C-alpha positions as CSV (number, residue, x, y, z in Angstrom):
1,M,147.9,102.0,82.1
2,I,147.1,98.8,83.9
3,I,143.4,97.9,84.7
4,A,142.4,94.9,86.7
5,G,138.9,93.4,86.9
6,L,137.8,91.0,89.7
7,D,134.7,88.7,89.4
8,V,133.9,86.9,92.7
9,G,131.4,84.3,91.8
10,T,129.7,81.3,93.4
11,S,131.7,78.6,91.6
12,K,134.9,80.5,90.7
13,V,136.9,83.7,91.2
14,T,138.4,85.3,88.1
15,T,140.9,88.1,87.8
16,V,141.6,89.7,84.4
17,I,144.5,92.2,83.9
18,G,144.5,94.5,80.9
19,E,146.8,97.2,79.6
20,L,145.2,100.3,78.1
21,A,147.0,101.5,75.0
22,P,147.2,105.1,74.0
23,D,144.7,104.5,71.2
24,G,142.1,103.3,73.8
25,V,142.4,99.6,73.0
26,L,142.5,97.3,76.1
27,D,144.9,94.4,75.7
28,I,144.4,91.4,78.0
29,I,147.8,90.5,79.5
30,G,146.9,88.2,82.4
31,E,144.1,86.0,83.7
32,G,143.7,83.9,86.8
33,T,140.7,81.6,87.8
34,V,140.4,79.5,90.9
35,P,137.5,77.6,92.5
36,S,135.3,79.6,94.9
37,Q,134.0,78.0,98.0
38,G,133.1,81.0,100.2
39,L,130.0,82.2,98.4
40,K,126.5,81.0,98.0
41,R,124.2,82.5,95.3
42,G,126.7,85.3,94.8
43,V,126.8,86.3,98.5
44,V,129.8,85.8,100.8
45,V,129.1,83.1,103.4
46,N,132.7,82.3,104.4
47,L,134.9,85.4,104.6
48,E,138.2,83.5,105.0
49,R,137.7,81.2,102.1
50,T,136.5,84.0,99.9
51,T,139.6,86.1,100.8
52,E,142.0,83.3,100.0
53,A,140.3,82.6,96.7
54,I,140.7,86.2,95.7
55,R,144.4,86.2,96.7
56,Q,145.0,83.1,94.6
57,S,143.2,84.4,91.6
58,V,145.0,87.7,91.6
59,H,148.3,86.0,92.1
60,Q,147.8,83.8,89.1
61,A,146.9,86.7,86.9
62,E,149.9,88.7,88.2
63,R,152.3,85.9,87.3
64,V,151.0,85.7,83.8
65,A,151.0,89.5,83.3
66,G,154.2,90.2,85.1
67,V,152.7,93.1,86.9
68,K,151.6,93.8,90.5
69,V,147.9,94.6,91.1
70,E,146.9,96.9,93.9
71,R,143.5,98.1,92.7
72,V,140.6,96.3,91.1
73,I,137.3,97.0,89.4
74,L,134.9,94.7,91.3
75,G,131.9,93.0,89.8
76,V,128.8,92.8,92.0
77,G,126.1,90.2,91.4
78,G,123.5,88.2,93.3
79,P,119.8,88.4,94.2
80,H,120.4,91.5,96.3
81,L,120.8,93.6,93.1
82,K,117.8,95.8,92.5
83,S,117.0,98.2,89.7
84,V,114.3,100.8,88.9
85,T,113.8,103.6,86.3
86,S,113.4,107.0,88.0
87,H,112.3,110.4,86.5
88,G,114.1,113.7,87.1
89,L,113.6,117.2,85.8
90,A,115.3,120.6,85.9
91,A,113.9,124.1,85.0
92,I,115.9,126.1,82.6
93,R,115.9,129.9,82.6
94,R,114.3,131.5,79.6
95,G,116.8,132.6,77.0
96,Q,119.5,130.2,78.2
97,S,120.6,127.0,76.5
98,I,120.8,123.7,78.5
99,S,124.2,123.2,80.1
100,A,126.0,120.2,81.5
101,A,125.1,121.4,85.0
102,D,121.4,121.4,84.1
103,V,121.7,117.8,83.0
104,E,123.4,116.9,86.2
105,R,120.6,118.6,88.2
106,A,118.0,116.5,86.5
107,I,120.0,113.3,87.0
108,E,120.5,114.1,90.7
109,Q,116.8,114.5,91.2
110,A,116.2,111.1,89.6
111,K,118.8,109.6,91.9
112,A,116.8,110.8,94.9
113,Y,114.5,107.7,94.4
114,P,113.5,106.3,97.9
115,F,115.4,103.0,97.9
116,D,115.2,100.9,101.1
117,A,117.8,101.9,103.7
118,D,119.6,98.6,103.2
119,L,120.4,99.3,99.5
120,E,123.4,101.3,98.1
121,L,123.2,102.9,94.7
122,L,125.8,101.6,92.2
123,H,124.8,103.1,88.9
124,A,122.6,106.0,87.6
125,L,122.3,105.3,83.8
126,P,120.5,108.0,81.8
127,L,118.2,106.4,79.3
128,E,116.4,109.3,77.5
129,F,116.0,113.1,77.8
130,K,113.0,115.3,77.0
131,V,113.2,119.0,76.3
132,D,109.8,120.8,76.6
133,G,108.1,117.5,76.0
134,Q,110.2,116.5,72.9
135,E,111.2,112.9,73.4
136,G,114.1,110.7,72.2
137,I,116.9,113.2,72.9
138,R,120.3,111.6,73.7
139,D,122.3,114.7,74.6
140,P,120.4,117.9,75.4
141,V,123.4,120.1,76.1
142,G,123.3,123.3,74.0
143,M,119.6,122.9,73.1
144,A,117.0,125.6,73.9
145,G,114.1,124.9,76.2
146,V,112.7,125.7,79.6
147,R,112.0,122.2,81.0
148,L,114.5,119.3,80.9
149,E,113.4,115.8,81.9
150,V,115.3,112.6,82.1
151,D,114.6,108.9,82.7
152,V,117.4,107.3,84.6
153,H,117.9,103.6,85.3
154,L,119.1,103.2,88.9
155,V,120.9,100.0,90.0
156,A,121.4,99.3,93.7
157,A,122.9,96.5,95.8
158,G,122.4,95.3,99.3
159,R,124.6,97.1,101.8
160,G,125.3,93.9,103.8
161,P,126.5,91.8,100.9
162,L,128.5,94.7,99.6
163,A,130.2,95.2,103.0
164,N,131.3,91.6,103.2
165,L,132.6,91.6,99.6
166,R,134.5,94.8,100.3
167,R,136.0,93.3,103.4
168,A,137.1,90.1,101.6
169,V,138.8,92.2,98.9
170,G,140.4,94.5,101.5
171,E,141.8,91.5,103.5
172,A,143.3,90.2,100.3
173,G,145.4,93.3,100.2
174,L,143.5,95.1,97.4
175,E,141.8,98.5,97.0
176,I,138.5,98.8,95.1
177,E,138.7,101.3,92.2
178,A,135.1,101.0,91.2
179,L,132.0,98.7,91.6
180,V,130.1,97.5,88.6
181,A,126.9,95.4,88.5
182,Q,127.7,92.1,86.8
183,P,124.8,92.1,84.3
184,L,126.0,95.6,83.1
185,A,129.6,94.5,82.9
186,S,128.6,91.3,80.9
187,G,126.6,93.3,78.4
188,L,129.4,95.9,77.9
189,G,131.8,93.0,77.4
190,V,129.9,90.8,74.9
191,L,127.5,93.0,72.9
192,S,128.6,93.6,69.3
193,P,128.4,97.0,67.7
194,E,125.3,95.8,65.8
195,E,123.6,94.6,68.9
196,E,124.3,97.9,70.7
197,H,121.7,99.5,68.4
198,M,119.1,96.8,69.0
199,T,117.0,95.7,71.9
200,V,118.9,92.8,73.4
201,L,118.2,90.5,76.4
202,L,121.3,89.2,78.0
203,L,121.2,86.0,80.1
204,D,124.1,85.3,82.3
205,V,123.9,81.8,83.8
206,G,126.4,81.4,86.7
207,G,127.3,78.8,89.2
208,G,124.8,80.0,91.8
209,T,122.7,82.7,90.1
210,T,121.2,83.6,86.8
211,E,121.1,87.3,85.9
212,V,119.1,89.0,83.2
213,A,119.7,92.5,81.7
214,V,117.9,94.2,78.9
215,F,119.8,96.7,76.6
216,R,118.0,99.0,74.3
217,E,119.9,101.0,71.7
218,G,123.1,100.5,73.6
219,R,121.6,101.5,77.0
């Protein structure tokens, strides 16, 4: 299975192509990096230049990997990213254990946070569950209780910057498989197994923006 990631930054555009092995290991088989002249502080300011840089970056990576890329996982960064921790809850019928559907109901309630209309939700990341007031629960499925609560970290991005980024990727002949906030992607990529169980502050200094993310116990 071929997976491609695209990072459209202020100073450079990078494409990475990986091949997912049956054992779950991702082998990097191609990479392409070109200068970026169509963005400022992580936001598209020149659509034509951004589109051309994406084409060149993807083409470089394709030549190295020897495969054709049609879909990419797109990193999203910039000052328009916003995040907040929201609370959700779900009532559980007496005598029944907590199901995956109950967990989803609680998360959906947390996702109803009233973001501004110009923001689009990217991620809903469960941090911690509570069952009848008991804290520190990672996975409540199968547990007994009548009240399920969850704290969910919501990450959103500006609709305008997202629309321009999507358009540049589309005009480069690519489909977007998924969107991922750059600070989250950076953390998942560089944190060691030991650091995943600690509280870690990740600082990503780019060509036009500096982004900060805090990971606590791998979340």
